[in-house]
Structures are given as C-alpha cells and as structure tokens.
N, C-alpha and C positions, 0 to 999 in steps of 0.2 A: 077547201081551196088550196091548191099547191102553190107555195110561195116561189117566186123567182128571185134567187139570191144574187144580188149585185152589190155586195158589200165585202168583196174578197180582199180589198185593201186593208180592212180591219182584221179579218181572220178568214181562213179557208176551212172547208170540211176536211176531215182527216180521211185520206185515201184508205179504203178497206184493206188494201195490201199492206199498208203501214200498220194498221191495227193488228193484222195477223202476225206481222213480224215482231211486234211489241209484246204480244200476249204471253209468251213463255217467260218473260222477265218479270211478270207479276207473281208467278207461282213456281214454275219449274227451276228457274235460275233467279231466285229471290235474294241472293246474298249480296252483302256489301262488297264492292269491287276491291276494297282495301284489305279484305279478310284473307288470311293465309291458307285456308283450306281449299279443297277442290272446287266447290261451288263458287267461292270467292274468285278463284282463278278463272273460272268460266265467265263470270260477270266482267272481270277485268279484261279478258280477251275480247269480249263483245264491245266493251268501251273503246279499246284501242283500234279495233277493226273499224268502228264508226268514225273515230278520229281520222283514220287514214282516208276514208271515203270523202269526208268533208275537206280535208287538206288538199287532196288530189283535185277536187272540183274547182279550186281557186288557184292551183299551181303552187301550193305551199308545202312546207315540210310538216310532218305529223306533229312534231314537238312545238310548232308555232301556233297550235290550236288550243285554246282554253275553253272548256265547256262552262256555260253559265245558265242562268234561269231564263234568259231571253234577251231581246234587243236592248231593253232599258238597262239591265245590269251590265251588259257588254259595253254600252256607251259610257256608263258611269265609270266602269273600271278603266277603260281606255283613257278618258279625259282626266279624271281625278287621279288615277294611278300614275300617269305621266306627270301631272302637275305636282303631286306630293313628292315624287322622286326628285324633281328639280329643287324643291325646297330643302329636302333632306340632304341632297348632295351639294348644296351651296353653289349651284351653277350660275346663279344670278339671273336666270331666265324666268320671267313671270308673265309672259304675254301670249295670249291665245287669239287666233283669228277664226271666226266662224261666219255664218251668214244669217240673214234675217228670215230664212225659210226652213230652218232646221226643225226636226221633230221636237216635240215639247220636252222630251227627256234630255236632249242635248242643250236646248235653250235654257232650261231651268238649272242644269248642272253648271253651265257657264255663268249664269247669274249668281249661283251660290258661291262659286269660286271667287267671284269679285269680293264677296264678304270676307274671304280668307286672304285677301291681299294681292290677288292676281288681277291682271288687266285684260280686258276683252275688247276686241274690235269686231263690229258687226258689219259685214259686207252687204252692200245693196245688191239687188238683182234687177234685171230688166223686166219688161212687161210680160215676158214668157217664162220668167223664173231663172234665167241664166246669170251666172256670176260674171262680173266684169274683171277680166284677167289683169288689166292694167291697174285697177283699184287694188287687187290682191298684191300685185308687185309693190305698189306704193305703201301698202299697210305693213309689209314685212320689215322688221327691225332687228337689231342685235339681240334684244331680249325675247324674241319670239321663239317658242319651242314647239308649238303645235298649230297646225291648221286643221280644222275639222269641218268637212263639207259633205252634206248628204249626197248620195249617188243618184238614186231615183226618188224624187220627192213624193211623200206619202199622200199629199193632197192634190197637187196639180200634175204630177207625173213627169215633170221635167228631169231629163237625164243629163248630168253634168259631164264635161269632158275631163275626166280625172287624170288622164295621161298628161294633158297640157298643164293641168293644175300641179301635178306632182313634179314636173320639170321645173316649174317656177319655185316650188318649195325647196326642192333638193339643191337647187342652185345656191340657196342661202343656208343650207344645212338644217332645214326645218322639217320635222316629221309631219306626215299627212295621215289623218284618220278619216275614214268615211263610214257612214251608216248605210249599209247595203241591204237592209232588211227587205225593202220593197223590190230591189233590182235583182237580188240573188236568184239565179236560174232563169231570169227573164232577159237579162243583159249579161253578156260575157264579162265575168270578173276574173282577171288573172293578175295576181299581186305582183308578179315579176314584170310582165309586159306593161302594166299600168303604173308601176313604181309606187305601190301602196305600202305603208308602214304598219297601219292598224286598220282592221276591217271588222265591222259588226255584222253578224248574221243571226237570223232566227228561223225557227221551224214552222210556226203556225201560219205564215204567209205562203207556204209552199206545200200545203196539204199534209203537214206533219202535226204532231201534238203541240198544245200550248205549254208554256213553262219551260221551254228549252231553247238555248241559243249558243252562240260561240263567238269568241273574239280571236281573230288572227293578230298575232304580235310578231313582227319580223324579228328573226334571230338577231340578238345583239341589243335590242331595246329593253330597258329595265322599267318595270312598273312597281310602285309601292302597292301592296295589296290593300283593298278597302274592306275586306272581311278577314277575320282572324279565327284560327282554330287549328285543325289538323293540316297536314302537309299535302292536301289534295291539289291536283292540277299543277304539280311541280312547285308547290308552295305559293302559287299565284292567286288561287281562289279557294278558300277553305269551304268545306261542306261536302258531304257524301254526294257523289254524282247521281243524277237521275238516269240510271242505266236504261230503263225501259223507254223513256222519252228520247234519250240520245240515240238509241237503236232505231227508233221511229224516225228521228230527224235524218239519220243517214239513209234510211230506206226512201224517204221522200226525195232526197237529193238524187239518188239513183234513178228513181222513177221519172223525175223531171228531166234528167239528162237523156233519157231514152225516148222521150216523146217529142213530137213536132209541135208542141203546144204554143210556142211563141208566134209562129206564122199564123196559126189558126186564130189566136187571140187578136192579132193585129187586124185581120180581116173583119172579125166581129166588132172590134173597137171602131174601125173606120165606118163600118155599116151603121152602127148606132149613131155616131156623130153625124154622118151624112143625112140619115133619115130625120133627125131632129132639126138640123140646120136648114134643110131644104123645105121644111114646112113653113118657113118664114114667119115664125111667131115671135121674133125678137130675141131668140136664145143666142148666147155667145159662149164660145169655148175658152176656158182658162188654160193657159199653158200652150206649148207649141202644137201646131197641127200635125206635122210629121206623117203625112199620108203614106201608107204602104211600108213604113219603116218602124223600127223600134230603137233607132239610134238617138233620137232626141226626146221621145216620150215613151213612158212605160207602155208595153203592149196591152195592158189590161185597164188602163186608166182613162176615164171620161169625166172631166170636171166641167160642169156647165152652169152658167149664170142665167137666171130666168127673169123675165120682165114682170113677174108676179111674186106674191109672197112665198118665200121659200119654205117657211114653216108649214103653211097650209098645203103647199104642193107635196111636201114630204109626207104629210099625214094622208093626203089623197092616195099617194102611191102605196103607202103601207096598207091601207084598208083594201086596196085593189090588188094586193099580193106581190108588191115589188119592195124588196129590201134594198135600201140605199143609205147614204150617209149625208147628213146635213153639215158635216165637218169631219175631222179625223175622230176616230172612236175614242181617242185618249182625252178629247176636250169637248166633244159635241154635246155632252150632257151638262156642261157648265152654263148656268143661267146667264143670258145676255152675252154669251161668248161671241167674239168676232175673231175670225181666223187671222193670226199674225202673218200667215203665208199669203193669204189673199190681199191683206193690207200692203204687204211688201211689193206685190206686183202692180199696185196702183188702184185697187178697188176701194170704193167708199164703204162705209159701214153697212149701208143698205144693200149695196151690190154684193158684199160678202155674205150677208145674211140670206140673200136670195140665191145662193149657190148650193148645188148638190153634187156630190161625187158618186159616180157609179163605177164599179170595178168588177172585172171578169175573173174567171179562173179557167183552168184547162178543162173543167167539166161543164162550162157554159156552152149552150147549143144555139144554133142559128134560129131554131124555132122559138126558144126562150127570148132571144134578143128581138126578133120580129114582134112578138107579143108585147114585150116591155116597151118598145118604142111607140107602138100604137096606144098603149095605156098612158104613156108619158104625154104624148101629144094631146090626147083627150083630156087628161088631167090639167094640163096647162090652160086649155080653153075653159074648163069648168071653173078653175080658180079665177081666171080673168073675168068671168061673167058672174062670179059670186058677189053678193052684196056685202059680204064680210071682208072681201079682199082689200 
C-alpha cells in the first residue's frame, strides 16, 4: 500500500535534485571549510555561495546569515543570545513579549529565561490565532528588548501581519524576532519591507535535508553566543558547518523560488477543506478559512477538529495509508499532551485531543487529495459507528 504523506508540516521529502547537489560534498569536497588548503577553499566557497542564496531570498545581506543545525537552535540563539547580551551589557532591559501559540522551542526557551531573571509576557490570540495588536502595544514597556512572534503557525497555519507588528515594536525601539520555519518560501518574507530584526529559517520544511537551519540577524544587532569553540560563523556560532546540508538547503530554496507551488497548494488545501466540510459530519476548521489566498493561512495547512475520538481516527487513517499528525511532531508523542496552541484559540481539552493536522507539499497531487478526503470521510463514519468510540 502506497502511503499518502500529509504530514509535511513535520518534515518534507528531500527533493532528488537537492540530493544530487549535496552528494559531492560527502566525498569529492569533504574538507572542513575552515581548512587552508584547496579542498577547504572549495568547501568554503560552496558555503558562502549558499549563504548568498539564502540571504537574497529574504532580502538580507550575506553577512547577516548565521548557519545553524535547524529551527530550534536558531530560535534559541536569537532569544537567549539577545537576552544574555542585555544582561552582559547592563542595559537594564529584561522583558520579552511572545504569544501563547509559539512553537514549543520558543515557549520553553522563554520559560527557561524566566528562571534566569527575565520577565515574559504571553499575548493572547483570537479564535483564529491572530495577535491583538492593541494588547501588544499595551504590553510594551521600557524594559522590553524583544518581541518574538511566529510567522506561520505550525499547528493551525495562521499567518501574522509582521509588518504591522514590526511598526509597533520599532516605534518603541524594540527588536522583533520571528520563527518563519513554516512560512519560508510559502509566504513572502522580506526582512527590509517587513521590518524584521531576527528571522529563524530551516531546511527540512522545504524539501531540504534535516539538521540545517539559519538565523538572520540584522546588521548592528549583537548576540551573545550560546555555544563556544572556534570562530565559526563570524564568532556567533561555534562548530564546523554542515557544508553538504547547507548546500542542500540553498538548492531547496532555489527550487522553491522557481516553482508555482504556492498557488497549487492553495487549490489543494481549499479542495481538501471543502470536501470534508461539505460532508456535514460535524467537522470544524481551526484557524482562518482564507479561501483562495495564502495571506492569512499557510497554503499547505489543514487543521481540523472532529466530532469523534481523534486518537482512533488517526489510527484508522494510518492503517488506511494516510500520514497525518495528531499534534505538532515535536510534542504529539507526549502522553496525554494537549496542544497549547489549540487551548489558546479556545478549544477544550477534548476538542484539542480530537484535532488532526494535515499538511501538503509541492509534491502533493490532486489524485492523492481526492483519495485522502474519501478515506477521511469514511474513517470519520467508521469511528462514529464504533462501539469503542
């Protein structure tokens, strides 16, 4: 049985063209990019070429890009690095503002910083997951040094208006960081036009390899490193760079920019949602509807709440050949876990537990989505009629 993979919000298949681009850097150009010999120079050149591709894709300067091991490290470096710099520099600023729907790595980073003497304000969101701009304005104070708000939510797909948020932050001289791992290449991210100070990116959500990411840091912003060792990444992130992975990351960015994948995914997303809702089985969509657009909801995200046991439904789908997610991949394996994102938009514990996320990629096909919706509808009916439900 061929599986229909609809868990691309967790990770995507690596594009074969990306694999081919990476292959020489496992053997033919295997050197450390910091080495002084010819092969080291070749590796360094590939590293810097990739940095240019990724910088250009978001309207940044090459030197504003730091390569990391992925989104989690980038988020930690952005938030902790800026926080530690405040403490070391004696600025007197110790206040962070974030939201109740952040990715778990931002959430836990902010919670840990509270144990280190920093203060954190958690902004509410409305029933569709949008930040209240007036609440943000009211939360800013003299001690605030950072606002960190996710761009495209990893669970419910809500896309925040970062330009409006940045104007509020910069009016008070506060830096804005965003986790753009889910939105990168799906929503236009331009650091200049949007007024962004720090941006987290990663590779494996866009058909690149796992274990590779980047952090954009606007020129003039200082971070205290959170890892120590050599003078890699201009002294901002110690550790030999993953050259093969970084080359693959850049190739994935190039391929994404050349394709018309966003419009195609929007059509498939809307078709999937329409087919399930029109069946009138009591299914509800979490997050904004955003028909025909990608401005308010990620083009590949379908997060649905079901009137039946979500665990059983997920199991039915799995044995029927549908890969989906009963939560974000970072937390869905936790026993008894209830999504903090779904709770923040007003769902009860039971409603949150009966929610499943489906997510597309640019390799998803209409035929697959037609089959998936048919299986989903039949599975809902089976669970509803089960004596174990």
